[in-house]
All heavy atoms as an XYZ file, in Angstrom:
717
protein
N      63.215     32.583     22.207
C      62.083     33.459     22.020
C      62.300     34.410     20.854
O      61.360     34.728     20.137
C      61.815     34.249     23.295
C      60.619     35.166     23.143
S      60.094     35.819     24.707
C      59.732     37.477     24.263
N      63.536     34.869     20.657
C      63.806     35.801     19.567
C      63.534     35.183     18.203
O      62.972     35.838     17.330
C      65.239     36.305     19.643
C      65.460     37.269     20.773
C      66.853     37.837     20.778
O      67.744     37.339     20.100
N      67.060     38.881     21.559
N      63.910     33.919     18.029
C      63.668     33.250     16.750
C      62.173     33.140     16.483
O      61.720     33.404     15.371
C      64.306     31.848     16.743
O      65.694     31.970     17.047
C      64.135     31.177     15.405
N      61.422     32.785     17.507
C      59.972     32.687     17.367
C      59.343     34.026     17.020
O      58.431     34.104     16.196
N      59.836     35.089     17.628
C      59.311     36.426     17.349
C      59.634     36.859     15.922
O      58.784     37.445     15.248
C      59.868     37.427     18.358
C      59.233     38.808     18.353
C      57.749     38.723     18.684
C      59.942     39.714     19.348
N      60.822     36.543     15.465
C      61.197     36.888     14.089
C      60.353     36.096     13.098
O      59.877     36.646     12.086
C      62.705     36.666     13.860
C      63.502     37.691     14.664
C      63.064     36.736     12.383
C      64.981     37.428     14.747
N      60.129     34.827     13.377
C      59.273     34.018     12.505
C      57.845     34.552     12.497
O      57.193     34.604     11.449
C      59.295     32.555     12.931
C      60.591     31.801     12.666
C      60.523     30.409     13.272
C      60.888     31.736     11.189
N      57.344     34.956     13.664
C      56.006     35.550     13.743
C      55.949     36.839     12.921
O      55.005     37.071     12.178
C      55.627     35.833     15.197
C      54.350     36.618     15.294
C      54.227     37.933     15.608
C      53.028     36.144     15.028
N      52.907     38.302     15.562
C      52.148     37.223     15.212
C      52.516     34.905     14.661
C      50.776     37.100     15.037
C      51.144     34.785     14.484
C      50.292     35.869     14.665
N      56.967     37.683     13.054
C      57.038     38.941     12.311
C      56.953     38.683     10.809
O      56.170     39.322     10.099
C      58.340     39.680     12.657
C      58.593     40.885     11.803
C      57.925     42.071     12.057
C      59.494     40.834     10.752
C      58.160     43.194     11.262
C      59.733     41.943      9.962
C      59.068     43.132     10.219
N      57.730     37.741     10.331
C      57.719     37.411      8.904
C      56.365     36.845      8.482
O      55.777     37.276      7.477
C      58.834     36.425      8.564
C      60.254     36.949      8.720
C      61.253     35.815      8.540
C      60.527     38.077      7.750
N      55.855     35.904      9.247
C      54.587     35.258      8.909
C      53.429     36.249      8.879
O      52.682     36.322      7.903
C      54.294     34.133      9.914
C      52.924     33.547      9.761
C      52.638     32.675      8.722
C      51.909     33.879     10.651
C      51.366     32.140      8.568
C      50.637     33.344     10.512
C      50.367     32.475      9.462
N      53.255     37.027      9.945
C      52.093     37.904     10.043
C      52.164     39.044      9.032
O      51.134     39.516      8.536
C      51.883     38.418     11.494
C      50.471     38.962     11.667
C      52.914     39.458     11.871
C      49.372     37.959     11.514
N      53.364     39.475      8.676
C      53.474     40.528      7.668
C      53.193     40.008      6.265
O      52.595     40.712      5.451
C      54.831     41.234      7.757
C      54.819     42.249      8.870
O      54.195     43.289      8.769
N      55.478     41.922      9.966
N      53.592     38.788      5.979
C      53.226     38.176      4.692
C      51.715     37.998      4.622
O      51.089     38.315      3.599
C      53.971     36.833      4.480
C      53.386     36.062      3.310
C      55.457     37.080      4.274
N      51.117     37.528      5.705
C      49.662     37.365      5.743
C      48.974     38.717      5.552
O      48.024     38.840      4.771
C      49.211     36.692      7.063
C      47.694     36.770      7.231
C      49.676     35.253      7.109
N      49.439     39.748      6.251
C      48.861     41.086      6.112
C      48.943     41.598      4.685
O      47.976     42.156      4.153
N      50.093     41.396      4.050
C      50.266     41.823      2.659
C      49.305     41.071      1.742
O      48.643     41.674      0.897
C      51.719     41.592      2.219
C      51.989     42.070      0.821
C      52.399     43.374      0.599
C      51.830     41.230     -0.277
C      52.639     43.830     -0.688
C      52.070     41.670     -1.561
C      52.478     42.977     -1.763
O      52.706     43.418     -3.038
N      49.229     39.764      1.914
C      48.376     38.951      1.041
C      46.891     39.263      1.233
O      46.138     39.330      0.253
C      48.650     37.465      1.264
C      50.031     36.969      0.834
C      50.215     35.518      1.243
C      50.243     37.152     -0.648
N      46.471     39.464      2.455
C      45.059     39.778      2.719
C      44.710     41.143      2.128
O      43.653     41.313      1.514
C      44.749     39.707      4.230
C      43.375     40.264      4.542
C      44.866     38.274      4.722
N      45.577     42.110      2.301
C      45.329     43.451      1.739
C      45.310     43.386      0.216
O      44.449     44.008     -0.420
C      46.410     44.419      2.221
C      46.116     45.852      1.922
S      44.833     46.480      2.986
C      45.259     48.201      3.011
N      46.210     42.626     -0.385
C      46.238     42.467     -1.839
C      44.981     41.773     -2.344
O      44.402     42.169     -3.362
C      47.466     41.662     -2.275
O      48.639     42.342     -1.932
N      44.544     40.754     -1.618
C      43.328     40.047     -2.000
C      42.105     40.955     -1.887
O      41.210     40.906     -2.729
C      43.140     38.803     -1.124
C      41.940     37.990     -1.551
O      41.918     37.520     -2.710
O      41.015     37.835     -0.730
N      42.069     41.799     -0.870
C      40.955     42.737     -0.720
C      40.902     43.698     -1.900
O      39.824     44.051     -2.380
C      41.072     43.500      0.594
C      39.852     44.345      0.878
O      38.723     43.809      0.797
O      40.008     45.536      1.182
N      42.047     44.116     -2.387
C      42.090     44.993     -3.566
C      41.507     44.277     -4.782
O      40.713     44.841     -5.538
C      43.536     45.431     -3.828
C      43.754     46.205     -5.109
C      43.079     47.559     -5.095
C      43.452     48.335     -6.358
N      43.019     49.712     -6.297
N      41.895     43.018     -4.985
C      41.358     42.243     -6.112
C      39.847     42.087     -5.996
O      39.124     42.211     -6.981
C      42.015     40.859     -6.188
C      43.425     40.884     -6.673
C      44.002     39.481     -6.697
C      45.484     39.521     -6.957
N      46.094     38.195     -6.849
N      39.377     41.802     -4.793
C      37.927     41.650     -4.577
C      37.204     42.966     -4.833
O      36.094     42.972     -5.377
C      37.648     41.161     -3.161
S      38.148     39.450     -2.875
N      37.820     44.072     -4.457
C      37.207     45.380     -4.697
C      37.085     45.646     -6.196
O      36.055     46.156     -6.660
C      38.035     46.476     -4.034
N      38.116     45.302     -6.943
C      38.079     45.522     -8.388
C      37.042     44.648     -9.071
O      36.431     45.054    -10.051
C      39.461     45.236     -8.994
C      40.504     46.234     -8.595
C      41.897     45.824     -9.009
O      42.219     44.641     -9.077
N      42.743     46.812     -9.270
N      36.830     43.452     -8.543
C      35.888     42.505     -9.153
C      34.502     42.562     -8.519
O      33.639     41.749     -8.847
C      36.453     41.089     -9.041
C      37.730     40.947     -9.830
C      38.364     39.601     -9.635
N      39.627     39.555    -10.357
C      40.586     38.705    -10.113
N      40.442     37.803     -9.168
N      41.702     38.738    -10.810
N      34.319     43.504     -7.587
C      33.033     43.693     -6.886
C      32.548     42.411     -6.212
O      31.406     42.008     -6.346
C      31.988     44.251     -7.832
C      32.388     45.573     -8.435
C      31.242     46.224     -9.153
N      31.651     47.394     -9.906
C      31.904     48.592     -9.416
N      31.821     48.785     -8.124
N      32.240     49.593    -10.186
N      33.455     41.783     -5.493
C      33.139     40.569     -4.731
C      33.150     40.885     -3.245
O      33.421     42.008     -2.842
C      34.156     39.479     -5.044
C      34.067     39.016     -6.481
C      34.877     37.795     -6.704
N      34.707     37.353     -8.080
C      35.528     36.523     -8.679
N      36.565     36.043     -8.039
N      35.310     36.169     -9.923
N      32.856     39.871     -2.446
C      32.876     40.064     -0.994
C      34.259     40.525     -0.555
O      35.281     40.001     -1.010
C      32.520     38.769     -0.267
C      31.051     38.429     -0.403
O      30.265     39.338     -0.730
O      30.692     37.265     -0.169
N      34.266     41.493      0.361
C      35.509     42.117      0.784
C      35.915     41.677      2.177
O      35.109     41.176      2.953
C      35.315     43.647      0.803
C      34.803     44.247     -0.498
C      35.897     44.581     -1.446
N      36.918     45.407     -0.870
C      36.860     46.739     -0.788
N      35.826     47.387     -1.235
N      37.848     47.411     -0.238
N      37.169     41.904      2.486
C      37.683     41.680      3.827
C      37.271     42.878      4.689
O      37.512     44.017      4.292
C      39.224     41.577      3.810
O      39.607     40.542      2.909
C      39.769     41.290      5.193
N      36.653     42.639      5.831
C      36.260     43.772      6.686
C      37.473     44.612      7.107
O      38.555     44.075      7.361
C      35.622     43.110      7.903
C      35.233     41.749      7.442
C      36.237     41.360      6.391
N      37.271     45.925      7.186
C      38.358     46.807      7.616
C      38.850     46.432      9.007
O      40.034     46.543      9.305
C      37.904     48.265      7.580
C      37.729     48.796      6.179
C      37.364     50.263      6.134
O      37.171     50.890      7.204
O      37.265     50.782      5.015
N      37.939     45.959      9.829
C      38.300     45.536     11.176
C      39.358     44.427     11.139
O      40.287     44.400     11.948
C      37.041     45.053     11.888
C      37.242     44.676     13.299
C      35.924     44.265     13.917
N      36.099     44.042     15.330
C      35.136     43.757     16.148
N      33.906     43.646     15.702
N      35.374     43.562     17.416
N      39.220     43.514     10.191
C      40.192     42.421     10.045
C      41.551     42.961      9.621
O      42.588     42.517     10.124
C      39.683     41.390      9.022
O      38.415     40.898      9.456
C      40.658     40.242      8.850
N      41.555     43.923      8.711
C      42.819     44.508      8.260
C      43.525     45.212      9.418
O      44.741     45.079      9.581
C      42.564     45.474      7.098
C      41.958     44.847      5.843
C      41.582     45.925      4.832
C      42.893     43.833      5.217
N      42.753     45.952     10.209
C      43.349     46.611     11.376
C      43.811     45.607     12.414
O      44.836     45.813     13.063
C      42.367     47.613     11.994
C      42.402     48.960     11.330
C      41.352     49.371     10.530
C      43.479     49.810     11.488
C      41.384     50.605      9.913
C      43.528     51.051     10.874
C      42.472     51.450     10.085
N      43.084     44.526     12.585
C      43.492     43.492     13.540
C      44.824     42.869     13.118
O      45.720     42.678     13.948
C      42.418     42.411     13.670
C      42.747     41.267     14.627
C      42.899     41.793     16.050
C      41.680     40.204     14.562
N      44.965     42.577     11.827
C      46.236     42.035     11.329
C      47.375     43.013     11.593
O      48.478     42.612     11.987
C      46.143     41.726      9.836
C      45.368     40.477      9.465
C      45.118     40.440      7.957
C      46.112     39.239      9.905
N      47.122     44.291     11.367
C      48.147     45.306     11.618
C      48.467     45.392     13.104
O      49.634     45.497     13.495
C      47.684     46.659     11.093
N      47.449     45.312     13.940
C      47.633     45.434     15.383
C      48.447     44.282     15.965
O      49.283     44.489     16.852
C      46.269     45.520     16.079
C      46.361     45.624     17.566
C      46.748     46.819     18.163
C      46.075     44.542     18.376
C      46.837     46.924     19.544
C      46.160     44.638     19.751
C      46.547     45.831     20.334
N      48.219     43.071     15.471
C      48.915     41.920     16.053
C      50.307     41.703     15.460
O      50.918     40.664     15.658
C      48.077     40.621     15.953
C      47.809     40.238     14.507
C      46.797     40.759     16.754
C      47.145     38.869     14.359
N      50.802     42.697     14.749
C      52.194     42.640     14.301
C      52.404     42.739     12.814
O      53.538     42.764     12.353
N      51.345     42.824     12.021
C      51.486     42.830     10.573
C      51.332     44.189      9.919
O      51.015     44.288      8.736
N      51.569     45.255     10.680
C      51.366     46.601     10.148
C      52.283     46.893      8.954
O      51.869     47.564      8.005
C      51.567     47.643     11.233
N      53.492     46.387      8.980
C      54.415     46.639      7.868
C      53.892     46.012      6.578
O      53.881     46.667      5.527
C      55.811     46.104      8.185
C      56.878     46.340      7.116
C      57.081     47.834      6.885
C      58.188     45.678      7.521
N      53.435     44.789      6.637
C      52.889     44.127      5.455
C      51.652     44.829      4.925
O      51.499     45.015      3.714
N      50.761     45.240      5.837
C      49.555     45.957      5.425
C      49.927     47.298      4.803
O      49.391     47.695      3.769
C      48.591     46.143      6.626
C      47.450     47.076      6.280
C      48.056     44.797      7.094
N      50.867     48.008      5.411
C      51.286     49.319      4.917
C      51.943     49.215      3.540
O      51.639     50.018      2.651
C      52.248     49.947      5.931
C      52.672     51.324      5.576
C      51.937     52.475      5.679
C      53.947     51.709      5.049
N      52.674     53.538      5.246
C      53.919     53.104      4.858
C      55.096     51.013      4.727
C      55.001     53.816      4.358
C      56.178     51.717      4.229
C      56.123     53.101      4.050
N      52.794     48.226      3.353
C      53.445     48.047      2.044
C      52.402     47.731      0.978
O      52.407     48.320     -0.108
C      54.533     46.951      2.109
C      55.717     47.430      2.947
C      54.997     46.553      0.714
C      56.739     46.349      3.259
N      51.488     46.826      1.272
C      50.440     46.478      0.307
C      49.537     47.669      0.020
O      49.096     47.870     -1.113
C      49.614     45.301      0.820
N      49.273     48.456      1.051
C      48.405     49.618      0.893
C      48.951     50.555     -0.187
O      48.196     51.043     -1.031
C      48.311     50.345      2.241
C      47.235     51.374      2.326
S      47.008     51.928      4.027
C      48.109     53.322      4.075
N      50.248     50.793     -0.177
C      50.829     51.716     -1.149
C      51.247     51.045     -2.450
O      51.158     51.661     -3.510
C      51.978     52.499     -0.513
C      51.417     53.556      0.408
C      51.356     53.364      1.776
C      50.863     54.725     -0.105
C      50.790     54.305      2.614
C      50.296     55.680      0.714
C      50.268     55.462      2.064
O      49.690     56.404      2.888
N      51.678     49.807     -2.411
C      52.034     49.118     -3.658
C      50.803     48.843     -4.510
O      50.866     48.900     -5.736
C      52.771     47.811     -3.381
C      54.195     48.075     -2.875
C      55.050     46.875     -2.960
N      55.517     46.732     -4.336
C      55.938     45.588     -4.852
N      55.935     44.514     -4.123
N      56.351     45.539     -6.076
N      49.690     48.511     -3.851
C      48.456     48.181     -4.575
C      47.520     49.390     -4.694
O      46.460     49.286     -5.302
C      47.701     47.040     -3.868
C      48.519     45.785     -3.665
C      48.856     45.140     -4.958
C      49.652     43.857     -4.716
N      49.944     43.153     -5.935
N      47.911     50.507     -4.100
C      47.082     51.724     -4.072
C      45.687     51.416     -3.545
O      44.674     51.718     -4.182
C      47.002     52.355     -5.458
C      48.331     52.851     -5.949
C      48.196     53.575     -7.248
N      49.517     53.777     -7.816
C      49.763     53.742     -9.097
N      48.791     53.522     -9.952
N      50.976     53.929     -9.523
N      45.659     50.815     -2.396
C      44.408     50.373     -1.800
C      44.209     51.030     -0.442
O      45.078     50.952      0.420
C      44.416     48.847     -1.661
C      43.109     48.263     -1.238
N      41.922     48.596     -1.843
C      42.801     47.375     -0.269
C      40.937     47.923     -1.268
N      41.445     47.178     -0.301
N      43.100     51.689     -0.273
C      42.716     52.364      0.974
C      43.610     53.553      1.289
O      43.685     53.994      2.433
C      42.709     51.381      2.152
C      41.834     50.175      1.952
C      40.750     50.160      2.945
C      39.924     48.890      2.785
N      38.517     49.183      2.696
N      44.271     54.116      0.305
C      45.163     55.249      0.533
C      44.403     56.567      0.674
O      45.005     57.571      1.042
C      46.191     55.382     -0.600
O      45.513     55.486     -1.847
C      47.140     54.204     -0.620
N      43.118     56.583      0.398
C      42.321     57.801      0.565
C      41.490     57.773      1.841
O      40.747     58.702      2.115
C      41.414     58.009     -0.642
C      42.191     58.300     -1.907
C      41.291     58.587     -3.067
C      42.140     58.863     -4.310
N      41.308     59.139     -5.473
N      41.621     56.710      2.609
C      40.889     56.582      3.866
C      41.768     57.096      5.009
O      42.795     56.479      5.306
C      40.528     55.118      4.142
C      39.605     54.520      3.137
N      38.283     54.308      3.412
C      39.810     54.096      1.866
C      37.701     53.770      2.354
N      38.609     53.631      1.395
N      41.358     58.201      5.649
C      42.187     58.717      6.754
C      42.428     57.686      7.867
O      43.494     57.681      8.470
C      41.376     59.904      7.286
C      40.515     60.320      6.148
C      40.214     59.067      5.372
N      41.454     56.821      8.103
C      41.656     55.818      9.158
C      42.832     54.906      8.821
O      43.537     54.445      9.721
C      40.387     54.989      9.363
O      40.033     54.296      8.186
N      43.079     54.674      7.546
C      44.202     53.832      7.137
C      45.483     54.644      6.996
O      46.544     54.182      7.413
C      43.888     53.105      5.820
C      43.091     51.853      6.027
C      41.718     51.907      6.129
C      43.704     50.624      6.146
C      40.971     50.768      6.341
C      42.974     49.472      6.362
C      41.600     49.542      6.461
N      45.406     55.833      6.398
C      46.630     56.617      6.187
C      47.222     57.126      7.498
O      48.411     57.403      7.569
C      46.384     57.806      5.235
O      45.346     58.640      5.766
C      46.013     57.331      3.853
N      46.400     57.214      8.530
C      46.891     57.620      9.852
C      47.053     56.402     10.761
O      48.068     56.248     11.441
C      45.938     58.645     10.503
C      45.925     59.932      9.669
C      46.332     58.925     11.943
C      44.820     60.895     10.027
N      46.056     55.519     10.750
C      46.029     54.385     11.669
C      47.111     53.352     11.429
O      47.748     52.876     12.378
N      47.344     52.996     10.174
C      48.351     51.963      9.886
C      49.762     52.432     10.244
O      50.505     51.684     10.892
C      48.241     51.473      8.420
C      46.879     50.827      8.167
C      49.374     50.522      8.074
C      46.553     49.621      9.040
N      50.166     53.673      9.890
C      51.498     54.114     10.348
C      51.630     54.161     11.875
O      52.687     53.850     12.415
C      51.645     55.507      9.738
C      50.799     55.454      8.510
C      49.612     54.610      8.903
N      50.548     54.524     12.564
C      50.603     54.510     14.035
C      50.780     53.092     14.559
O      51.559     52.858     15.491
C      49.343     55.142     14.623
C      49.232     56.653     14.501
C      47.881     57.130     15.021
C      50.359     57.344     15.240
N      50.066     52.141     13.954
C      50.226     50.745     14.364
C      51.611     50.222     13.984
O      52.183     49.404     14.703
C      49.134     49.879     13.740
C      47.745     50.077     14.345
C      46.698     49.320     13.533
C      47.713     49.640     15.792
N      52.151     50.697     12.878
C      53.511     50.315     12.484
C      54.508     50.800     13.532
O      55.413     50.061     13.939
C      53.851     50.886     11.106
C      55.235     50.593     10.557
C      55.471     49.100     10.445
C      55.400     51.256      9.191
N      54.335     52.021     14.001
C      55.197     52.548     15.060
C      55.055     51.716     16.341
O      56.052     51.349     16.970
C      54.867     54.020     15.340
C      55.659     54.602     16.469
C      57.004     54.916     16.304
C      55.076     54.806     17.706
C      57.748     55.435     17.355
C      55.810     55.329     18.767
C      57.148     55.637     18.584
N      53.815     51.399     16.702
C      53.566     50.572     17.889
C      54.213     49.198     17.735
O      54.853     48.697     18.664
C      52.061     50.422     18.125
C      51.648     49.545     19.297
C      52.087     50.174     20.612
C      50.145     49.326     19.285
N      54.072     48.604     16.549
C      54.714     47.304     16.286
C      56.225     47.410     16.442
O      56.853     46.534     17.040
C      54.412     46.827     14.879
C      53.015     46.281     14.665
O      52.699     45.840     13.581
N      52.167     46.305     15.675
N      56.825     48.489     15.913
C      58.274     48.648     15.994
C      58.729     48.754     17.444
O      59.751     48.157     17.834
C      58.706     49.888     15.206
N      57.976     49.499     18.248
C      58.324     49.636     19.667
C      58.236     48.284     20.373
O      59.144     47.887     21.119
C      57.409     50.682     20.348
C      57.571     50.643     21.866
C      57.700     52.074     19.805
N      57.170     47.554     20.118
C      56.985     46.248     20.783
C      58.027     45.237     20.324
O      58.638     44.543     21.152
C      55.553     45.730     20.557
C      54.561     46.615     21.313
C      55.408     44.281     20.999
C      53.118     46.366     20.989
N      58.245     45.145     19.002
C      59.270     44.219     18.522
C      60.646     44.609     19.058
O      61.431     43.757     19.442
C      59.300     44.186     16.980
C      58.191     43.376     16.353
C      57.338     43.945     15.406
C      58.013     42.043     16.672
C      56.332     43.208     14.816
C      56.999     41.292     16.079
C      56.162     41.882     15.159
O      55.186     41.151     14.576
N      60.931     45.911     19.064
C      62.217     46.375     19.575
C      62.418     46.018     21.039
O      63.510     45.614     21.448
N      61.364     46.145     21.824
C      61.441     45.811     23.252
C      61.762     44.332     23.450
O      62.610     43.967     24.259
C      60.132     46.179     23.935
C      60.090     45.767     25.386
C      60.744     46.521     26.354
C      59.411     44.626     25.780
C      60.721     46.133     27.695
C      59.365     44.231     27.115
C      60.029     44.988     28.051
O      60.013     44.609     29.372
N      61.055     43.478     22.724
C      61.233     42.040     22.927
C      62.476     41.477     22.250
O      62.924     40.393     22.597
C      59.991     41.272     22.464
C      58.849     41.403     23.425
C      57.734     42.140     23.097
C      58.899     40.779     24.659
C      56.683     42.262     23.986
C      57.854     40.894     25.568
C      56.741     41.651     25.225
N      63.051     42.183     21.307
C      64.249     41.678     20.633
C      65.538     42.186     21.289
O      66.620     41.861     20.827
C      64.230     42.058     19.151
C      63.211     41.304     18.304
C      63.200     41.830     16.878
C      63.487     39.818     18.322
N      65.427     42.961     22.346
C      66.634     43.433     23.048
C      67.309     42.307     23.767
O      66.797     41.431     24.323
C      66.271     44.515     24.048
C      65.932     45.813     23.409
C      65.755     46.881     24.466
O      66.447     46.885     25.481
N      64.844     47.784     24.245
């Protein structure tokens, strides 16, 4: 189970990073965007670290309080859950 959880952690965080990065590109080009709900869902199901890294590396959604507060809270929740299951 631990190997599967680690693989999930890596996969979902890469997906979160890529989706957040793609949303930034779409915003710059004024194209259809990824709904904020989807970004939060990715963070909630374990990809908060990837979303958080992309948020600051790409300077995307850093002025939205829902993201500057919500994503770190989900990152903390992810850390607690991963820590519990990896014991």
